[in-house]
C-alpha positions in Angstrom: -3.0 20.4 0.2 -1.5 22.5 2.9 -2.9 26.0 2.9 0.4 27.6 3.5 2.3 26.1 0.6 1.9 25.6 -3.1 3.3 22.1 -3.1 1.9 18.9 -1.6 3.0 18.4 2.0 3.9 15.0 3.5 0.8 15.2 5.6 -1.2 15.0 2.4 0.2 11.6 1.5 -1.2 8.2 2.7 1.0 6.7 5.4 2.8 4.2 3.1 3.6 6.9 0.5 4.8 9.3 3.3 7.3 6.6 4.4 8.4 6.1 0.8 9.0 9.8 0.3 10.9 10.1 3.6 13.2 7.2 2.6 13.6 8.8 -0.8 14.5 12.1 0.9 17.1 10.4 3.0 18.7 8.8 0.0 18.7 12.0 -1.9 20.3 13.9 1.1 22.9 11.2 1.5 23.8 11.4 -2.2 24.4 15.2 -2.2 25.8 15.4 1.4 23.1 17.7 2.9 19.4 17.8 3.6 17.6 18.3 0.3 14.4 19.4 2.1 10.8 18.1 2.0 9.7 20.1 -1.0 12.5 18.9 -3.3 12.1 15.3 -2.1 8.4 15.4 -2.7 8.7 16.8 -6.2 11.5 14.4 -7.2 9.6 11.4 -5.9 6.4 12.5 -7.7 8.3 13.2 -10.9 10.5 10.1 -11.0 9.3 7.3 -8.7 5.7 7.7 -7.6 4.0 6.1 -10.6 6.2 2.9 -10.5 6.0 2.7 -6.7 2.2 2.9 -6.8 1.9 0.4 -9.6 4.2 -2.0 -7.8 2.4 -1.6 -4.5 -1.0 -2.1 -6.2 0.3 -5.3 -7.9 1.5 -6.6 -4.5 -1.8 -5.6 -2.8 -3.9 -7.4 -5.4 -1.8 -10.5 -5.3 -2.0 -10.7 -1.5 -5.7 -10.0 -1.5 -6.2 -12.8 -4.0 -4.3 -15.1 -1.7 -6.5 -14.2 1.2 -9.6 -14.8 -0.9 -8.2 -18.2 -2.0 -7.6 -19.2 1.7 -11.1 -18.1 2.6 -12.5 -20.2 -0.3 -10.6 -23.2 0.8 -11.5 -22.9 4.5 -15.2 -22.3 3.8 -15.3 -25.0 1.2 -13.8 -27.5 3.7 -16.5 -26.6 6.2 -19.2 -27.0 3.6 -17.7 -30.2 2.3 -17.9 -28.8 -1.3 -16.2 -26.2 -3.4 -18.0 -22.9 -2.8 -16.3 -21.2 -5.8 -17.1 -17.6 -6.4 -19.6 -17.5 -3.6 -16.7 -17.8 -1.2 -15.0 -14.9 -2.9 -18.1 -12.7 -2.6 -18.4 -13.7 1.1 -14.8 -12.6 1.7 -15.4 -9.3 0.0 -18.5 -8.6 2.0 -17.1 -9.8 5.4 -13.4 -9.0 5.2 -12.3 -6.8 2.3 -12.6 -3.4 3.9 -10.9 -4.4 7.1 -8.1 -6.2 5.2 -7.4 -3.1 3.1 -7.4 -0.9 6.1 -4.9 -3.2 7.8 -2.8 -3.5 4.6 -2.5 0.2 4.0 -1.5 0.8 7.6 1.2 -1.8 7.7 4.9 -2.0 6.7 5.8 -4.3 3.8 7.5 -6.8 6.2 4.4 -7.0 8.4 2.1 -8.2 5.7 0.7 -11.7 5.4 3.3 -14.2 6.4 
């Protein structure tokens, strides 16, 4: 939290959420015909949209992560000339999961896995 305010500042949000709040602020401002301000936009987004936005983003993230794990399983199984099954999933988690999540959380939705 910012030390000079009682509400959460945009700087306190992860990058993807910050972008979502800014888009929300823009739509709110357009609707009423003036800038609604950061504080109002943050509170409105948290009260009315954040839970669903986060649930949906997590759902997409898990689906895309699963697809990456499946690709890894297929590629590694082809190299080994046998199905590696869950061992390939564990291998992906150990070798790639942290970097993949860091990339995912720093990317725009349209930039994700083609």
